[in-house]
C-alpha positions in Angstrom: -2.1 -26.7 29.1 0.3 -24.9 31.4 -0.2 -21.2 31.9 2.1 -18.9 29.8 4.9 -17.3 31.9 4.8 -13.5 31.7 6.7 -10.7 33.1 5.8 -7.0 33.7 8.8 -4.8 32.7 9.0 -1.2 33.8 10.0 1.3 31.1 11.3 4.7 31.9 9.4 7.8 30.8 10.8 10.1 28.0 14.3 11.4 28.6 14.2 14.9 30.0 10.4 15.0 30.2 9.9 13.8 33.8 7.1 11.6 32.4 5.6 8.7 34.2 7.0 5.2 33.8 5.1 2.7 31.7 4.8 -1.1 32.0 4.9 -3.6 29.2 4.0 -7.3 29.6 6.2 -9.8 27.8 5.9 -13.5 27.3 8.3 -16.2 26.3 8.8 -16.2 22.5 11.6 -18.8 22.0 14.8 -20.2 23.5 17.0 -17.6 21.8 19.7 -20.0 20.7 23.0 -19.0 22.4 21.6 -15.9 24.2 19.0 -17.6 26.3 15.3 -17.3 26.3 13.9 -14.3 24.4 10.8 -12.5 25.7 8.6 -10.1 23.8 5.3 -8.1 23.9 2.3 -9.2 21.8 2.7 -6.1 19.5 6.2 -7.2 18.5 7.9 -3.9 19.5 10.0 -5.2 22.3 12.4 -8.2 22.6 14.5 -8.8 25.7 16.3 -11.3 27.8 15.3 -11.6 31.4 17.8 -12.7 34.1 16.3 -12.7 37.6 14.6 -9.3 37.9 16.6 -7.6 35.2 15.3 -7.3 31.6 18.1 -6.6 29.0 16.6 -5.1 25.9 17.6 -6.7 22.6 15.2 -4.7 20.4 13.2 -1.6 21.3 10.7 0.7 19.5 11.4 4.2 18.2 12.4 6.5 21.0 14.2 3.8 23.0 16.8 2.6 20.4 20.3 3.5 21.1 19.8 3.6 24.8 21.5 0.9 27.0 18.4 -0.3 28.8 18.5 -2.6 31.8 15.0 -2.6 33.2 13.2 -4.0 36.2 11.1 -7.2 35.5 8.6 -8.8 37.8 7.2 -12.3 37.2 3.3 -12.2 36.9 1.4 -14.9 38.8 
């Protein structure tokens, strides 16, 4: 069985709080139909499309919704 591709995506800290960034690990969920592959975390909170090193958020948990997020993604070995 081939290893599952995963990405580490850096999330910004809370707006105006100068908090530390967090990292979420996402894996391929499905091909996404017309939008391309869809990636998500195991908790089901995040859904995103990854293009190169940019993660475009499709669904985010409370506190991140409504923000236009384009995040840095790094392929994990």
